[in-house]
PyMOL Python script that loads the backbone (N, CA, C, O; Angstrom):
from pymol import cmd

cmd.read_pdbstr("""\
ATOM      1  N   MET A   1      58.703 -18.252  30.985  1.00  0.00           N
ATOM      2  CA  MET A   1      57.308 -17.987  31.256  1.00  0.00           C
ATOM      3  C   MET A   1      57.004 -18.155  32.734  1.00  0.00           C
ATOM      4  O   MET A   1      56.249 -17.359  33.292  1.00  0.00           O
ATOM      5  N   THR A   2      57.557 -19.145  33.376  1.00  0.00           N
ATOM      6  CA  THR A   2      57.292 -19.387  34.796  1.00  0.00           C
ATOM      7  C   THR A   2      57.774 -18.233  35.654  1.00  0.00           C
ATOM      8  O   THR A   2      57.085 -17.847  36.599  1.00  0.00           O
ATOM      9  N   ILE A   3      58.921 -17.677  35.360  1.00  0.00           N
ATOM     10  CA  ILE A   3      59.432 -16.551  36.127  1.00  0.00           C
ATOM     11  C   ILE A   3      58.516 -15.354  35.983  1.00  0.00           C
ATOM     12  O   ILE A   3      58.272 -14.644  36.958  1.00  0.00           O
ATOM     13  N   GLY A   4      58.008 -15.117  34.793  1.00  0.00           N
ATOM     14  CA  GLY A   4      57.078 -13.999  34.577  1.00  0.00           C
ATOM     15  C   GLY A   4      55.825 -14.141  35.427  1.00  0.00           C
ATOM     16  O   GLY A   4      55.325 -13.154  35.968  1.00  0.00           O
ATOM     17  N   ILE A   5      55.321 -15.344  35.547  1.00  0.00           N
ATOM     18  CA  ILE A   5      54.127 -15.576  36.356  1.00  0.00           C
ATOM     19  C   ILE A   5      54.415 -15.324  37.828  1.00  0.00           C
ATOM     20  O   ILE A   5      53.585 -14.751  38.534  1.00  0.00           O
ATOM     21  N   VAL A   6      55.571 -15.744  38.290  1.00  0.00           N
ATOM     22  CA  VAL A   6      55.934 -15.549  39.698  1.00  0.00           C
ATOM     23  C   VAL A   6      56.101 -14.070  40.012  1.00  0.00           C
ATOM     24  O   VAL A   6      55.727 -13.628  41.099  1.00  0.00           O
ATOM     25  N   LEU A   7      56.652 -13.303  39.091  1.00  0.00           N
ATOM     26  CA  LEU A   7      56.936 -11.904  39.345  1.00  0.00           C
ATOM     27  C   LEU A   7      55.784 -10.962  39.004  1.00  0.00           C
ATOM     28  O   LEU A   7      55.788  -9.812  39.444  1.00  0.00           O
ATOM     29  N   ASP A   8      54.824 -11.409  38.249  1.00  0.00           N
ATOM     30  CA  ASP A   8      53.719 -10.557  37.812  1.00  0.00           C
ATOM     31  C   ASP A   8      52.747 -10.314  38.969  1.00  0.00           C
ATOM     32  O   ASP A   8      52.172 -11.265  39.499  1.00  0.00           O
ATOM     33  N   PRO A   9      52.556  -9.037  39.370  1.00  0.00           N
ATOM     34  CA  PRO A   9      51.667  -8.736  40.506  1.00  0.00           C
ATOM     35  C   PRO A   9      50.233  -9.179  40.287  1.00  0.00           C
ATOM     36  O   PRO A   9      49.541  -9.504  41.252  1.00  0.00           O
ATOM     37  N   MET A  10      49.771  -9.203  39.050  1.00  0.00           N
ATOM     38  CA  MET A  10      48.396  -9.613  38.788  1.00  0.00           C
ATOM     39  C   MET A  10      48.166 -11.058  39.262  1.00  0.00           C
ATOM     40  O   MET A  10      47.120 -11.361  39.835  1.00  0.00           O
ATOM     41  N   TYR A  11      49.124 -11.930  39.027  1.00  0.00           N
ATOM     42  CA  TYR A  11      48.984 -13.312  39.454  1.00  0.00           C
ATOM     43  C   TYR A  11      49.078 -13.440  40.970  1.00  0.00           C
ATOM     44  O   TYR A  11      48.465 -14.330  41.558  1.00  0.00           O
ATOM     45  N   LYS A  12      49.838 -12.560  41.597  1.00  0.00           N
ATOM     46  CA  LYS A  12      49.923 -12.589  43.055  1.00  0.00           C
ATOM     47  C   LYS A  12      48.583 -12.231  43.679  1.00  0.00           C
ATOM     48  O   LYS A  12      48.199 -12.809  44.695  1.00  0.00           O
ATOM     49  N   ILE A  13      47.870 -11.288  43.084  1.00  0.00           N
ATOM     50  CA  ILE A  13      46.528 -10.935  43.566  1.00  0.00           C
ATOM     51  C   ILE A  13      45.591 -12.127  43.381  1.00  0.00           C
ATOM     52  O   ILE A  13      44.771 -12.410  44.253  1.00  0.00           O
ATOM     53  N   ASP A  14      45.707 -12.819  42.263  1.00  0.00           N
ATOM     54  CA  ASP A  14      44.888 -14.009  42.047  1.00  0.00           C
ATOM     55  C   ASP A  14      45.158 -15.075  43.100  1.00  0.00           C
ATOM     56  O   ASP A  14      44.244 -15.772  43.541  1.00  0.00           O
ATOM     57  N   LEU A  15      46.427 -15.194  43.500  1.00  0.00           N
ATOM     58  CA  LEU A  15      46.760 -16.151  44.554  1.00  0.00           C
ATOM     59  C   LEU A  15      46.131 -15.749  45.886  1.00  0.00           C
ATOM     60  O   LEU A  15      45.669 -16.600  46.647  1.00  0.00           O
ATOM     61  N   LEU A  16      46.118 -14.439  46.159  1.00  0.00           N
ATOM     62  CA  LEU A  16      45.443 -13.970  47.375  1.00  0.00           C
ATOM     63  C   LEU A  16      43.972 -14.346  47.345  1.00  0.00           C
ATOM     64  O   LEU A  16      43.425 -14.846  48.328  1.00  0.00           O
ATOM     65  N   ASP A  17      43.338 -14.099  46.202  1.00  0.00           N
ATOM     66  CA  ASP A  17      41.914 -14.415  46.067  1.00  0.00           C
ATOM     67  C   ASP A  17      41.650 -15.916  46.247  1.00  0.00           C
ATOM     68  O   ASP A  17      40.568 -16.309  46.682  1.00  0.00           O
ATOM     69  N   TYR A  18      42.616 -16.731  45.920  1.00  0.00           N
ATOM     70  CA  TYR A  18      42.436 -18.180  46.048  1.00  0.00           C
ATOM     71  C   TYR A  18      42.749 -18.675  47.474  1.00  0.00           C
ATOM     72  O   TYR A  18      41.965 -19.419  48.064  1.00  0.00           O
ATOM     73  N   PHE A  19      43.908 -18.252  48.018  1.00  0.00           N
ATOM     74  CA  PHE A  19      44.364 -18.828  49.282  1.00  0.00           C
ATOM     75  C   PHE A  19      43.800 -18.145  50.528  1.00  0.00           C
ATOM     76  O   PHE A  19      43.604 -18.814  51.543  1.00  0.00           O
ATOM     77  N   PHE A  20      43.534 -16.847  50.489  1.00  0.00           N
ATOM     78  CA  PHE A  20      43.072 -16.171  51.697  1.00  0.00           C
ATOM     79  C   PHE A  20      41.745 -16.726  52.226  1.00  0.00           C
ATOM     80  O   PHE A  20      41.611 -16.854  53.443  1.00  0.00           O
ATOM     81  N   PRO A  21      40.764 -17.061  51.396  1.00  0.00           N
ATOM     82  CA  PRO A  21      39.549 -17.672  51.943  1.00  0.00           C
ATOM     83  C   PRO A  21      39.829 -18.993  52.661  1.00  0.00           C
ATOM     84  O   PRO A  21      39.149 -19.336  53.627  1.00  0.00           O
ATOM     85  N   GLN A  22      40.817 -19.719  52.192  1.00  0.00           N
ATOM     86  CA  GLN A  22      41.168 -20.977  52.849  1.00  0.00           C
ATOM     87  C   GLN A  22      41.842 -20.720  54.196  1.00  0.00           C
ATOM     88  O   GLN A  22      41.679 -21.490  55.142  1.00  0.00           O
ATOM     89  N   ILE A  23      42.602 -19.625  54.268  1.00  0.00           N
ATOM     90  CA  ILE A  23      43.338 -19.315  55.491  1.00  0.00           C
ATOM     91  C   ILE A  23      42.460 -18.557  56.489  1.00  0.00           C
ATOM     92  O   ILE A  23      42.406 -18.916  57.666  1.00  0.00           O
ATOM     93  N   TYR A  24      41.773 -17.508  56.024  1.00  0.00           N
ATOM     94  CA  TYR A  24      41.056 -16.611  56.917  1.00  0.00           C
ATOM     95  C   TYR A  24      39.546 -16.853  56.977  1.00  0.00           C
ATOM     96  O   TYR A  24      38.868 -16.275  57.827  1.00  0.00           O
ATOM     97  N   GLY A  25      39.016 -17.685  56.103  1.00  0.00           N
ATOM     98  CA  GLY A  25      37.574 -17.950  56.108  1.00  0.00           C
ATOM     99  C   GLY A  25      36.772 -16.694  55.796  1.00  0.00           C
ATOM    100  O   GLY A  25      37.019 -16.029  54.790  1.00  0.00           O
ATOM    101  N   GLU A  26      35.813 -16.367  56.656  1.00  0.00           N
ATOM    102  CA  GLU A  26      34.933 -15.224  56.425  1.00  0.00           C
ATOM    103  C   GLU A  26      35.674 -13.891  56.486  1.00  0.00           C
ATOM    104  O   GLU A  26      35.208 -12.906  55.915  1.00  0.00           O
ATOM    105  N   LEU A  27      36.807 -13.843  57.159  1.00  0.00           N
ATOM    106  CA  LEU A  27      37.581 -12.605  57.269  1.00  0.00           C
ATOM    107  C   LEU A  27      38.440 -12.344  56.035  1.00  0.00           C
ATOM    108  O   LEU A  27      39.121 -11.321  55.962  1.00  0.00           O
ATOM    109  N   SER A  28      38.415 -13.251  55.073  1.00  0.00           N
ATOM    110  CA  SER A  28      39.314 -13.125  53.917  1.00  0.00           C
ATOM    111  C   SER A  28      39.059 -11.863  53.105  1.00  0.00           C
ATOM    112  O   SER A  28      40.007 -11.262  52.599  1.00  0.00           O
ATOM    113  N   ILE A  29      37.808 -11.450  52.969  1.00  0.00           N
ATOM    114  CA  ILE A  29      37.504 -10.246  52.183  1.00  0.00           C
ATOM    115  C   ILE A  29      38.185  -9.026  52.796  1.00  0.00           C
ATOM    116  O   ILE A  29      38.758  -8.198  52.088  1.00  0.00           O
ATOM    117  N   CYS A  30      38.113  -8.929  54.105  1.00  0.00           N
ATOM    118  CA  CYS A  30      38.752  -7.818  54.817  1.00  0.00           C
ATOM    119  C   CYS A  30      40.276  -7.871  54.655  1.00  0.00           C
ATOM    120  O   CYS A  30      40.912  -6.851  54.391  1.00  0.00           O
ATOM    121  N   GLU A  31      40.849  -9.053  54.813  1.00  0.00           N
ATOM    122  CA  GLU A  31      42.295  -9.208  54.722  1.00  0.00           C
ATOM    123  C   GLU A  31      42.788  -8.935  53.297  1.00  0.00           C
ATOM    124  O   GLU A  31      43.826  -8.299  53.116  1.00  0.00           O
ATOM    125  N   ILE A  32      42.061  -9.403  52.298  1.00  0.00           N
ATOM    126  CA  ILE A  32      42.435  -9.130  50.905  1.00  0.00           C
ATOM    127  C   ILE A  32      42.370  -7.630  50.643  1.00  0.00           C
ATOM    128  O   ILE A  32      43.242  -7.083  49.968  1.00  0.00           O
ATOM    129  N   GLY A  33      41.353  -6.963  51.166  1.00  0.00           N
ATOM    130  CA  GLY A  33      41.241  -5.516  51.013  1.00  0.00           C
ATOM    131  C   GLY A  33      42.423  -4.784  51.609  1.00  0.00           C
ATOM    132  O   GLY A  33      42.932  -3.833  51.016  1.00  0.00           O
ATOM    133  N   LYS A  34      42.867  -5.224  52.789  1.00  0.00           N
ATOM    134  CA  LYS A  34      44.028  -4.603  53.432  1.00  0.00           C
ATOM    135  C   LYS A  34      45.278  -4.732  52.564  1.00  0.00           C
ATOM    136  O   LYS A  34      46.036  -3.777  52.394  1.00  0.00           O
ATOM    137  N   VAL A  35      45.476  -5.932  52.018  1.00  0.00           N
ATOM    138  CA  VAL A  35      46.666  -6.177  51.180  1.00  0.00           C
ATOM    139  C   VAL A  35      46.604  -5.351  49.903  1.00  0.00           C
ATOM    140  O   VAL A  35      47.614  -4.787  49.481  1.00  0.00           O
ATOM    141  N   LYS A  36      45.430  -5.274  49.285  1.00  0.00           N
ATOM    142  CA  LYS A  36      45.303  -4.495  48.048  1.00  0.00           C
ATOM    143  C   LYS A  36      45.545  -3.020  48.303  1.00  0.00           C
ATOM    144  O   LYS A  36      46.178  -2.350  47.486  1.00  0.00           O
ATOM    145  N   ILE A  37      45.054  -2.500  49.418  1.00  0.00           N
ATOM    146  CA  ILE A  37      45.311  -1.097  49.769  1.00  0.00           C
ATOM    147  C   ILE A  37      46.794  -0.885  49.991  1.00  0.00           C
ATOM    148  O   ILE A  37      47.348   0.122  49.550  1.00  0.00           O
ATOM    149  N   LEU A  38      47.443  -1.815  50.668  1.00  0.00           N
ATOM    150  CA  LEU A  38      48.878  -1.709  50.893  1.00  0.00           C
ATOM    151  C   LEU A  38      49.635  -1.697  49.576  1.00  0.00           C
ATOM    152  O   LEU A  38      50.547  -0.890  49.396  1.00  0.00           O
ATOM    153  N   PHE A  39      49.271  -2.580  48.652  1.00  0.00           N
ATOM    154  CA  PHE A  39      49.914  -2.610  47.334  1.00  0.00           C
ATOM    155  C   PHE A  39      49.755  -1.274  46.613  1.00  0.00           C
ATOM    156  O   PHE A  39      50.717  -0.735  46.067  1.00  0.00           O
ATOM    157  N   LYS A  40      48.531  -0.747  46.618  1.00  0.00           N
ATOM    158  CA  LYS A  40      48.266   0.534  45.946  1.00  0.00           C
ATOM    159  C   LYS A  40      49.067   1.663  46.589  1.00  0.00           C
ATOM    160  O   LYS A  40      49.615   2.515  45.890  1.00  0.00           O
ATOM    161  N   ASP A  41      49.136   1.669  47.922  1.00  0.00           N
ATOM    162  CA  ASP A  41      49.910   2.687  48.629  1.00  0.00           C
ATOM    163  C   ASP A  41      51.397   2.603  48.295  1.00  0.00           C
ATOM    164  O   ASP A  41      52.067   3.621  48.123  1.00  0.00           O
ATOM    165  N   LEU A  42      51.898   1.377  48.205  1.00  0.00           N
ATOM    166  CA  LEU A  42      53.314   1.189  47.857  1.00  0.00           C
ATOM    167  C   LEU A  42      53.611   1.717  46.463  1.00  0.00           C
ATOM    168  O   LEU A  42      54.638   2.359  46.242  1.00  0.00           O
ATOM    169  N   VAL A  43      52.716   1.448  45.528  1.00  0.00           N
ATOM    170  CA  VAL A  43      52.914   1.937  44.157  1.00  0.00           C
ATOM    171  C   VAL A  43      52.867   3.461  44.137  1.00  0.00           C
ATOM    172  O   VAL A  43      53.709   4.102  43.508  1.00  0.00           O
ATOM    173  N   ARG A  44      51.868   4.051  44.836  1.00  0.00           N
ATOM    174  CA  ARG A  44      51.784   5.514  44.886  1.00  0.00           C
ATOM    175  C   ARG A  44      53.022   6.121  45.523  1.00  0.00           C
ATOM    176  O   ARG A  44      53.554   7.115  45.029  1.00  0.00           O
ATOM    177  N   GLU A  45      53.485   5.526  46.622  1.00  0.00           N
ATOM    178  CA  GLU A  45      54.669   6.043  47.294  1.00  0.00           C
ATOM    179  C   GLU A  45      55.895   5.954  46.382  1.00  0.00           C
ATOM    180  O   GLU A  45      56.706   6.879  46.335  1.00  0.00           O
ATOM    181  N   TYR A  46      56.023   4.859  45.674  1.00  0.00           N
ATOM    182  CA  TYR A  46      57.133   4.701  44.736  1.00  0.00           C
ATOM    183  C   TYR A  46      57.052   5.759  43.640  1.00  0.00           C
ATOM    184  O   TYR A  46      58.056   6.387  43.304  1.00  0.00           O
ATOM    185  N   GLU A  47      55.856   5.955  43.084  1.00  0.00           N
ATOM    186  CA  GLU A  47      55.693   6.953  42.030  1.00  0.00           C
ATOM    187  C   GLU A  47      56.040   8.348  42.525  1.00  0.00           C
ATOM    188  O   GLU A  47      56.702   9.118  41.829  1.00  0.00           O
ATOM    189  N   MET A  48      55.588   8.665  43.727  1.00  0.00           N
ATOM    190  CA  MET A  48      55.859   9.991  44.278  1.00  0.00           C
ATOM    191  C   MET A  48      57.355  10.170  44.562  1.00  0.00           C
ATOM    192  O   MET A  48      57.909  11.244  44.330  1.00  0.00           O
ATOM    193  N   ASN A  49      57.999   9.122  45.060  1.00  0.00           N
ATOM    194  CA  ASN A  49      59.439   9.205  45.319  1.00  0.00           C
ATOM    195  C   ASN A  49      60.219   9.364  44.018  1.00  0.00           C
ATOM    196  O   ASN A  49      61.258  10.025  43.983  1.00  0.00           O
ATOM    197  N   MET A  50      59.718   8.763  42.969  1.00  0.00           N
ATOM    198  CA  MET A  50      60.382   8.904  41.678  1.00  0.00           C
ATOM    199  C   MET A  50      60.225  10.330  41.142  1.00  0.00           C
ATOM    200  O   MET A  50      61.050  10.790  40.353  1.00  0.00           O
ATOM    201  N   LYS A  51      59.187  11.016  41.559  1.00  0.00           N
ATOM    202  CA  LYS A  51      58.972  12.396  41.140  1.00  0.00           C
ATOM    203  C   LYS A  51      59.607  13.384  42.113  1.00  0.00           C
ATOM    204  O   LYS A  51      59.500  14.596  41.924  1.00  0.00           O
ATOM    205  N   GLY A  52      60.263  12.877  43.146  1.00  0.00           N
ATOM    206  CA  GLY A  52      60.935  13.745  44.092  1.00  0.00           C
ATOM    207  C   GLY A  52      60.027  14.267  45.193  1.00  0.00           C
ATOM    208  O   GLY A  52      60.383  15.208  45.902  1.00  0.00           O
ATOM    209  N   LYS A  53      58.872  13.670  45.335  1.00  0.00           N
ATOM    210  CA  LYS A  53      57.944  14.087  46.377  1.00  0.00           C
ATOM    211  C   LYS A  53      57.832  12.973  47.408  1.00  0.00           C
ATOM    212  O   LYS A  53      58.220  11.833  47.152  1.00  0.00           O
ATOM    213  N   LYS A  54      57.304  13.311  48.562  1.00  0.00           N
ATOM    214  CA  LYS A  54      57.121  12.321  49.611  1.00  0.00           C
ATOM    215  C   LYS A  54      55.635  12.162  49.886  1.00  0.00           C
ATOM    216  O   LYS A  54      54.905  13.148  49.984  1.00  0.00           O
ATOM    217  N   LEU A  55      55.192  10.917  50.010  1.00  0.00           N
ATOM    218  CA  LEU A  55      53.779  10.606  50.244  1.00  0.00           C
ATOM    219  C   LEU A  55      53.636   9.916  51.584  1.00  0.00           C
ATOM    220  O   LEU A  55      54.462   9.080  51.951  1.00  0.00           O
ATOM    221  N   VAL A  56      52.590  10.263  52.315  1.00  0.00           N
ATOM    222  CA  VAL A  56      52.324   9.617  53.595  1.00  0.00           C
ATOM    223  C   VAL A  56      51.612   8.299  53.318  1.00  0.00           C
ATOM    224  O   VAL A  56      50.616   8.261  52.596  1.00  0.00           O
ATOM    225  N   SER A  57      52.120   7.242  53.887  1.00  0.00           N
ATOM    226  CA  SER A  57      51.538   5.918  53.708  1.00  0.00           C
ATOM    227  C   SER A  57      50.210   5.810  54.437  1.00  0.00           C
ATOM    228  O   SER A  57      49.984   6.511  55.423  1.00  0.00           O
ATOM    229  N   SER A  58      49.325   4.931  53.955  1.00  0.00           N
ATOM    230  CA  SER A  58      48.035   4.740  54.611  1.00  0.00           C
ATOM    231  C   SER A  58      48.212   4.138  55.999  1.00  0.00           C
ATOM    232  O   SER A  58      47.331   4.274  56.847  1.00  0.00           O
ATOM    233  N   CYS A  59      49.338   3.474  56.240  1.00  0.00           N
ATOM    234  CA  CYS A  59      49.589   2.924  57.563  1.00  0.00           C
ATOM    235  C   CYS A  59      49.736   4.041  58.581  1.00  0.00           C
ATOM    236  O   CYS A  59      49.469   3.843  59.767  1.00  0.00           O
ATOM    237  N   GLN A  60      50.158   5.207  58.129  1.00  0.00           N
ATOM    238  CA  GLN A  60      50.309   6.354  59.009  1.00  0.00           C
ATOM    239  C   GLN A  60      49.059   7.231  58.981  1.00  0.00           C
ATOM    240  O   GLN A  60      48.964   8.199  59.736  1.00  0.00           O
ATOM    241  N   ASN A  61      48.107   6.901  58.123  1.00  0.00           N
ATOM    242  CA  ASN A  61      46.893   7.678  57.990  1.00  0.00           C
ATOM    243  C   ASN A  61      45.758   7.017  58.779  1.00  0.00           C
ATOM    244  O   ASN A  61      45.248   5.978  58.360  1.00  0.00           O
ATOM    245  N   PRO A  62      45.355   7.600  59.908  1.00  0.00           N
ATOM    246  CA  PRO A  62      44.325   6.955  60.739  1.00  0.00           C
ATOM    247  C   PRO A  62      42.934   7.003  60.133  1.00  0.00           C
ATOM    248  O   PRO A  62      42.029   6.364  60.670  1.00  0.00           O
ATOM    249  N   ASN A  63      42.715   7.732  59.034  1.00  0.00           N
ATOM    250  CA  ASN A  63      41.396   7.876  58.437  1.00  0.00           C
ATOM    251  C   ASN A  63      41.003   6.707  57.549  1.00  0.00           C
ATOM    252  O   ASN A  63      39.845   6.624  57.140  1.00  0.00           O
ATOM    253  N   ILE A  64      41.921   5.801  57.234  1.00  0.00           N
ATOM    254  CA  ILE A  64      41.615   4.679  56.363  1.00  0.00           C
ATOM    255  C   ILE A  64      41.151   3.512  57.209  1.00  0.00           C
ATOM    256  O   ILE A  64      41.855   3.060  58.112  1.00  0.00           O
ATOM    257  N   ASN A  65      39.945   3.027  56.901  1.00  0.00           N
ATOM    258  CA  ASN A  65      39.365   1.907  57.624  1.00  0.00           C
ATOM    259  C   ASN A  65      38.859   0.903  56.596  1.00  0.00           C
ATOM    260  O   ASN A  65      37.941   1.206  55.835  1.00  0.00           O
ATOM    261  N   VAL A  66      39.439  -0.267  56.568  1.00  0.00           N
ATOM    262  CA  VAL A  66      39.090  -1.268  55.574  1.00  0.00           C
ATOM    263  C   VAL A  66      37.834  -2.033  55.986  1.00  0.00           C
ATOM    264  O   VAL A  66      36.954  -2.261  55.156  1.00  0.00           O
ATOM    265  N   CYS A  67      37.740  -2.426  57.233  1.00  0.00           N
ATOM    266  CA  CYS A  67      36.625  -3.273  57.686  1.00  0.00           C
ATOM    267  C   CYS A  67      35.678  -2.490  58.571  1.00  0.00           C
ATOM    268  O   CYS A  67      34.682  -3.037  59.045  1.00  0.00           O
TER     269      CYS A  67
END
""", "prot")
cmd.dss("prot")
cmd.show_as("cartoon", "prot")
cmd.util.cbc("prot")
cmd.orient("prot")
């Protein structure tokens, strides 16, 4: 059970929600948003690569602005 909790992405997001306010204070909402967008982009890129297509990451897309 412990290994499942460590590997489950849902719990990792919960940890971000808990620890980032302690680390970043008022900027935590922005930082959490950046991480969540990165996670979503990674999943999309993985899915597209599995389908044989290539996806441009948001890090290369100047139109995405989190804050």
